[in-house]
C-alpha positions in Angstrom: 4.7 -9.0 -3.3 6.8 -10.3 -6.2 8.2 -13.9 -5.8 11.0 -13.4 -8.1 11.6 -10.4 -10.6 12.7 -11.6 -14.2 15.8 -10.4 -15.2 16.4 -8.3 -18.5 18.4 -11.2 -19.9 15.7 -13.6 -19.3 13.0 -11.2 -20.4 15.0 -10.9 -23.9 15.1 -14.8 -24.3 11.2 -15.0 -23.7 10.6 -12.5 -26.1 12.8 -14.4 -28.6 11.0 -17.5 -27.8 7.6 -15.8 -28.3 8.7 -14.5 -31.7 9.3 -17.9 -32.9 6.2 -19.3 -31.5 4.2 -16.3 -33.1 5.8 -17.3 -36.6 4.3 -20.9 -36.1 1.2 -20.0 -34.3 -0.2 -17.8 -37.1 0.2 -20.6 -39.6 -1.4 -23.2 -37.5 -5.0 -23.9 -38.8 -8.1 -22.2 -37.3 -9.6 -25.4 -36.1 -6.3 -26.5 -34.1 -6.1 -22.9 -32.7 -9.8 -23.2 -31.4 -8.8 -26.7 -30.1 -6.0 -25.1 -28.0 -8.3 -22.5 -26.8 -10.8 -25.0 -25.5 -8.1 -27.2 -23.9 -6.7 -24.2 -21.9 -10.5 -23.5 -20.7 -11.0 -27.1 -19.8 -7.6 -27.1 -17.9 -8.5 -23.9 -15.8 -11.9 -25.5 -14.9 -10.2 -28.7 -13.8 -7.8 -27.0 -11.7 -10.3 -24.7 -10.0 -9.9 -26.4 -6.5 -6.2 -25.6 -6.5 -6.3 -22.2 -8.1 -9.3 -20.5 -5.9 -7.7 -20.8 -2.5 -4.5 -19.3 -3.8 -6.6 -16.4 -5.5 -8.5 -16.0 -1.9 -5.4 -15.8 -0.1 -3.6 -13.1 -2.2 -6.7 -11.0 -3.0 -9.1 -11.3 -0.2 -11.7 -11.7 -2.8 -14.7 -14.1 -1.6 -14.6 -17.6 -3.0 -18.1 -17.2 -4.7 -16.8 -14.2 -6.5 -13.5 -16.1 -7.6 -15.3 -19.0 -8.5 -17.6 -17.1 -10.8 -14.8 -15.0 -12.2 -13.0 -18.4 -13.0 -16.3 -19.7 -15.0 -16.2 -16.3 -16.9 -12.3 -16.7 -17.7 -13.0 -20.2 -19.3 -16.4 -19.1 -21.0 -14.7 -16.3 -22.8 -11.9 -18.7 -24.1 -14.4 -21.2 -25.2 -16.3 -18.2 -27.0 -13.4 -17.2 -29.0 -12.9 -20.8 -30.0 -16.4 -21.0 -31.0 -16.0 -17.7 -33.0 -12.8 -18.7 -34.9 -14.2 -21.0 -37.6 -16.8 -18.7 -38.9 -14.1 -16.3 -40.2 -16.0 -13.0 -40.2 -13.2 -11.8 -37.9 -10.8 -12.0 -40.9 -12.8 -9.3 -42.8 -11.7 -10.9 -46.1 -12.2 -9.0 -49.1 -11.6 -9.6 -52.8 -11.6 -7.2 -55.5 -10.7 -8.9 -58.8 -8.8 -7.0 -61.8 -11.0 -4.8 -63.6 -9.8 -3.1 -66.8 -12.9 -0.6 -66.9 -12.8 0.4 -63.2 -14.6 3.8 -63.3 -11.6 5.6 -61.6 -10.2 6.1 -64.7 -7.6 3.4 -64.5 -7.5 -0.2 -64.4 -8.0 -2.0 -61.0 -5.7 -4.7 -60.1 -6.5 -8.0 -58.3 -6.5 -7.0 -54.7 -7.1 -9.3 -51.8 -7.4 -7.9 -48.2 -7.5 -9.7 -44.8 -6.8 -9.4 -41.0 -3.4 -11.1 -39.8 -2.1 -11.5 -36.4 0.1 -8.5 -35.2 2.7 -10.2 -33.5 4.0 -11.0 -29.9 1.7 -9.4 -27.4 2.7 -8.1 -24.0 -0.2 -8.4 -21.4 0.0 -6.6 -18.2 -2.3 -8.4 -15.7 -5.1 -6.6 -13.5 -5.1 -6.7 -9.7 -8.8 -6.4 -9.3 -9.6 -9.7 -11.5 -7.2 -12.1 -10.7 -8.7 -14.5 -13.5 -10.6 -12.7 -16.0 -8.3 -9.8 -16.7 -5.0 -11.5 -15.4 -3.0 -14.6 -16.8 -5.5 -16.3 -18.9 -8.0 -13.5 -19.0 -9.7 -11.4 -21.9 -6.6 -9.9 -23.2 -4.5 -13.2 -23.6 -7.6 -15.2 -24.8 -8.1 -12.6 -27.7 -4.4 -12.4 -28.4 -3.9 -16.0 -28.7 -7.2 -16.4 -30.7 -5.8 -13.5 -33.0 -2.8 -15.7 -33.7 -0.2 -14.1 -31.3 2.2 -15.5 -29.0 1.5 -13.7 -25.5 4.0 -12.5 -22.8 2.2 -12.0 -19.7 3.6 -9.8 -17.2 2.2 -10.8 -13.8 0.7 -8.5 -11.3 2.2 -8.1 -8.0 -0.9 -8.5 -6.0 -1.0 -12.3 -6.7 2.2 -13.5 -8.1 1.9 -17.1 -6.5 -1.6 -17.5 -8.3 -0.1 -16.1 -11.6 2.6 -18.8 -11.5 0.0 -21.4 -10.9 -2.3 -20.4 -13.5 0.9 -20.1 -16.1 1.5 -23.5 -15.4 -2.0 -24.7 -16.2 -2.1 -22.6 -19.5 1.4 -23.6 -20.7 0.5 -27.4 -19.7 -2.8 -27.4 -21.7 -1.3 -25.4 -24.8 1.8 -27.9 -25.1 -0.8 -31.0 -24.7 -2.8 -29.5 -27.7 0.3 -29.0 -29.8 0.9 -25.2 -29.5 4.5 -24.1 -30.3 6.7 -24.1 -27.3 6.9 -20.3 -26.0 3.3 -19.5 -27.2 2.7 -18.3 -23.6 5.1 -16.9 -20.9 5.0 -15.1 -17.7 7.4 -12.5 -16.4 7.7 -10.7 -13.0 8.5 -7.2 -11.8 7.8 -3.7 -12.7 11.3 -3.2 -14.5 10.8 -6.6 -16.5 7.4 -5.2 -17.8 8.8 -2.0 -18.9 12.0 -3.9 -20.5 9.6 -6.0 -22.3 7.3 -3.0 -23.5 10.6 -1.5 -25.0 11.7 -4.8 -26.6 11.6 -4.7 -30.5 9.8 -8.3 -30.6 7.0 -6.8 -28.8 4.5 -5.6 -31.4 1.3 -4.8 -29.2 0.4 -4.2 -25.5 -2.5 -4.5 -23.3 -2.9 -3.1 -19.9 -5.7 -2.9 -17.3 -5.0 -0.5 -14.2 -4.7 2.9 -13.1 -4.6 6.1 -15.1 -1.1 7.0 -13.9 0.4 3.6 -14.4 -1.2 3.1 -17.7 -0.3 6.5 -19.3 3.3 5.9 -18.2 3.3 2.8 -20.2 1.3 4.1 -23.0 4.2 7.3 -23.4 6.8 4.2 -23.5 4.9 2.3 -26.2 4.6 5.6 -28.3 8.0 6.8 -27.8 9.8 3.4 -29.1 11.8 3.8 -32.1 8.9 1.6 -33.6 5.9 2.7 -31.8 3.3 0.1 -31.1 -0.4 0.1 -30.3 -0.9 0.3 -26.5 -4.6 -0.8 -25.4 -4.7 0.6 -21.8 -8.0 0.5 -19.8 -7.2 3.1 -17.2 -10.2 4.6 -15.2 -13.7 5.8 -15.2 -16.0 7.4 -12.7 -19.0 6.0 -14.5 -21.6 8.6 -13.6 -25.3 7.8 -13.0 -28.2 10.4 -14.0 -31.5 10.0 -12.2 -34.5 11.9 -13.8 -37.1 13.5 -11.6 -39.7 11.1 -12.7 -37.8 8.1 -11.8 -36.7 9.4 -8.5 -40.5 9.8 -7.7 -41.4 6.3 -9.1 -38.8 4.1 -7.4 -36.4 6.2 -4.9 -36.1 3.1 -2.5 -35.1 0.7 -5.3 -32.8 3.3 -6.9 -31.0 3.8 -3.6 -30.6 0.1 -2.7 -29.4 -1.0 -6.2 -26.9 1.8 -6.3 -25.4 1.1 -3.2 -25.1 -2.9 -4.1 -23.5 -1.5 -7.3 -21.1 0.7 -5.3 -20.0 -1.6 -2.6 -20.0 -5.0 -4.8 -16.5 -6.6 -4.6 -15.6 -3.7 -2.1 -16.0 -1.3 -5.2 -13.0 -2.4 -6.8 -14.6 -2.6 -10.1 -13.6 -0.2 -13.1 -17.4 -0.1 -13.9 -18.5 1.0 -10.3 -20.8 4.0 -10.5 -18.9 6.8 -8.6 -21.0 9.8 -9.0 -24.9 9.7 -8.9 -26.9 12.7 -10.1 -30.3 12.9 -8.2 -32.7 15.4 -7.8 -32.4 17.8 -5.2 -35.4 17.2 -2.5 -36.1 13.8 -3.7 -36.7 10.8 -1.5 -33.3 9.3 -2.9 -31.0 11.4 -0.5 -33.0 10.0 2.6 -33.2 6.4 1.3 -29.5 6.4 0.8 -29.1 7.9 4.4 -31.1 4.9 5.7 -29.3 2.3 3.8 -27.0 -0.2 5.8 -23.6 -0.1 3.8 -21.4 -3.2 4.2 -19.0 -3.6 6.8 -15.4 -2.8 6.4 -13.5 -5.6 4.3 -9.7 -5.7 3.2 -8.8 -4.3 -0.3 -6.9 -6.3 -2.8 -3.6 -4.9 -1.7 -1.7 -2.1 0.3 -1.2 0.1 -2.9 -5.0 0.2 -3.8 -6.2 0.7 0.1 -3.7 3.7 0.1 -5.0 5.1 -3.2 -8.5 4.6 -1.7 -7.8 6.3 1.5 -6.4 9.2 -0.3 -9.1 9.6 -2.7 -11.7 9.5 0.0 -9.7 12.0 2.2 -9.5 14.4 -1.1 -13.1 14.2 -1.5 -14.1 14.8 2.0 -11.9 18.0 2.4 -13.8 19.8 -0.4 -16.0 22.5 1.0 -19.7 21.7 0.8 -19.1 18.1 0.9 -20.7 16.1 3.7 -21.0 12.4 4.9 -24.3 10.9 3.7 -23.8 7.3 4.9 -21.0 5.5 6.2 -20.4 1.9 7.3 -19.2 1.2 11.0 -15.6 1.8 11.7 -15.3 4.6 9.1 -12.2 5.9 10.7 -8.6 6.7 9.1 -6.8 4.3 11.4 -9.4 1.3 10.7 -7.8 -2.1 9.9 -9.8 -2.0 6.6 -11.4 1.0 5.0 -15.2 1.4 5.3 -17.8 2.0 2.7 -19.0 5.5 2.5 -21.3 7.8 0.5 -20.7 11.6 0.1 -23.3 14.1 -1.0 -22.8 17.6 -2.5 -24.7 20.0 -4.6 -24.5 20.9 -8.1 -23.0 24.2 -7.1 -20.2 22.4 -5.1 -19.4 20.2 -8.1 -18.9 22.8 -10.3 -16.6 24.5 -8.1 -14.1 21.4 -7.9 -14.9 19.2 -10.9 -11.4 17.8 -10.9 -11.4 16.5 -7.4 -15.2 15.5 -7.2 -15.1 13.8 -10.5 -11.9 11.7 -9.8 -12.3 7.8 -9.5 -12.5 6.6 -5.8 -11.3 2.9 -6.5 -13.1 1.3 -3.6 -16.5 1.4 -1.8 -17.2 4.9 -1.9 -19.2 7.4 -4.4 -20.7 11.0 -4.3 -24.2 11.8 -4.7 -24.9 15.4 -6.4 -28.0 16.9 -6.1 -29.4 18.9 -8.8 -32.5 21.4 -9.0 -33.0 21.5 -12.8 -33.0 18.8 -15.0 -30.9 21.0 -17.8 -28.1 20.8 -15.3 -28.0 17.1 -16.5 -26.9 18.1 -19.8 -24.4 20.6 -18.7 -22.6 18.0 -16.6 -22.8 15.6 -19.6 -20.9 18.1 -21.4 -18.1 18.3 -18.9 -17.4 15.0 -18.5 -14.1 13.2 -19.5 -14.2 10.2 -21.2 -15.8 7.3 -19.4 -16.2 3.2 -19.6 -19.9 3.8 -18.6 -22.6 6.2 -18.2 -26.1 5.4 -16.9 -29.5 6.9 -17.1 -32.2 6.1 -14.5 -35.4 7.5 -16.2 -38.8 6.9 -17.8 -39.2 6.0 -21.5 -40.9 9.0 -22.3 -38.5 11.4 -20.4 -38.0 14.6 -22.4 -34.4 15.1 -21.0 -33.4 11.8 -22.2 -33.6 12.7 -25.9 -30.6 15.1 -25.5 -29.0 13.3 -22.5 -28.5 10.1 -24.2 -26.6 11.2 -27.2 -24.4 13.4 -25.1 -23.3 10.6 -23.0 -22.7 8.3 -25.9 -20.1 11.0 -26.9 -18.4 10.4 -23.5 -18.7 6.9 -22.9 -18.0 3.4 -24.4 -21.4 1.9 -23.0 -24.6 3.8 -22.1 -27.0 2.0 -19.8 -30.7 2.5 -19.4 -32.3 1.6 -15.9 -29.4 -1.1 -15.2 -26.1 -0.4 -13.4 -22.8 -0.8 -15.0 -21.1 -3.2 -12.8 -21.2 -6.8 -14.2 -19.6 -6.6 -17.7 -21.0 -9.6 -19.9 -18.8 -11.2 -22.4 -20.9 -11.1 -25.5 -20.6 -10.3 -29.2 -21.9 -6.6 -28.5 -20.1 -5.9 -25.7 -18.1 -2.6 -25.5 -15.7 -2.2 -22.7 -13.7 0.9 -23.6 -14.2 4.7 -24.1 -12.4 8.0 -24.7 -9.6 9.0 -22.7 -9.0 8.5 -19.8 -11.2 5.7 -19.9 -8.7 4.1 -22.2 -5.8 5.0 -24.6 -7.6 3.2 -27.8 -11.1 4.6 -28.2 -11.9 2.6 -31.1 -11.5 -0.7 -29.3 -13.1 -3.2 -26.5 -11.1 -5.2 -24.0 -14.2 -7.4 -23.5 -16.6 -9.1 -25.9 -15.6 -10.8 -29.3 -14.6 -7.5 -30.9 -11.7 -7.4 -28.7 -9.8 -9.7 -31.2 -9.5 -6.9 -33.8 -6.8 -5.2 -31.3 -4.2 -7.9 -32.2 -4.8 -8.1 -36.0 -3.5 -5.9 -38.6 -4.8 -5.3 -42.4 -2.8 -6.8 -45.3 -3.4 -6.7 -48.9 -2.3 -9.1 -51.4 -2.1 -7.6 -55.0 -1.8 -9.7 -58.1 -0.4 -12.7 -55.9 -1.0 -16.3 -57.6 -3.8 -18.5 -55.9 -1.4 -21.1 -54.6 0.4 -18.4 -52.7 -2.6 -16.7 -51.2 -3.8 -17.1 -47.6 -6.8 -19.7 -47.4 -9.5 -16.9 -46.5 -8.4 -15.0 -49.6 -8.1 -18.0 -52.2 -10.9 -18.1 -55.1 -11.9 -21.4 -53.9 -12.7 -20.3 -50.2 -11.5 -23.5 -48.7 -12.4 -22.1 -45.3 -16.0 -21.6 -46.3 -16.2 -18.2 -44.8 -18.2 -15.0 -45.5 -16.3 -12.6 -47.9 -17.1 -9.4 -49.8 -16.3 -10.2 -53.3 -16.1 -7.2 -56.0 -18.2 -5.3 -53.2 -20.8 -7.8 -52.7 -21.2 -9.7 -49.7 -21.0 -13.4 -50.4 -22.3 -16.1 -48.2 -20.4 -19.7 -48.1 
């Protein structure tokens, strides 16, 4: 429950301060920017014993899970700090003036780089109170890019949000960052008001399709539309080939259940639908799996949504319960894990319901007769964050299935499960709508910084007025493309 909603007047003041901070922050040296990110990471680690109990009380998540998530949060801050000095993210390009340029007219001196987009509004997530919340990936990448951040706290963990904000603000101040560089607001109306504010130049969101789409529409309908990077929802289908099922049905069943029920299924990359060969041992192995006992979900809204989605799936003609944890009843204090099963014919008859996300510890197992059906269903998929193939390296179906899935998902996995999104240079956490609102971007990994940058070209500007990345002397010592040739420092 929200502790205190931020008034519209206060939101306006916060955004005005953020605008001033953005103007200062983008002029801070890259080295000082990196030092500030490191300082925030260190502070989070130092205050772990204060923050973790708050997170446990407000989210019902286990201590081990939360400590791992906090380590991930400080790790990604340090990784951005490590990345900044190498400068490749600036994408600096220099084209010297050329009177003989082959297009038929002289080429002027042009120099282009990526620059901070401006004050960024971040909507915190419910299911990751650290890694996708106050000091999470959106905040880290926006600060690394050179922007002030206004954070709209999630109502599922308001006390933790305020406590984490205090840690971040104090660390930034001690590092010499501008006042107002990071600020937090509370309340749905405050978030909408901030999204409409002219001073906000970009926004990022992690949450439901319904909520994210409403905010996306607001961002697009402003007098000055702004980029809205929403990570919304995904079913994350997994496709098991016949030979893979024959090789290790027990292992596939075991690992699938672990992926579905980890963190009570409250992960956006949870595999929600498994395609398995009819008559294979996988169905029997899944029936024999002992599912985890009921556990409270993050908040009442998520629990209600989960119960509704489970009820919708259960009501479809042809769907039966394959496995369920004890106490699987509508009046149970906390919802139990459950697996459903249906034939491919049943799925065809009601794709909309059965391919909808069940955000919680539930999944659907679809049995198919012929592997060609996997290609059919791949073609019918909406945009996904992930798609998984469990197969053999020489499975003939994989040659056609893999490229089809790459058209539908941002990350395609082979013989691994999609939960556990590593923070790396090559990570892609995004996908076609409705997985996200911006198919060309990622919200996890080092490439996430590009969301909060915009390209600017300088034509015929004197050396002394150019940004350091574009000066002839290359004072930053970074990789640049000069007259079409990649030049190493």
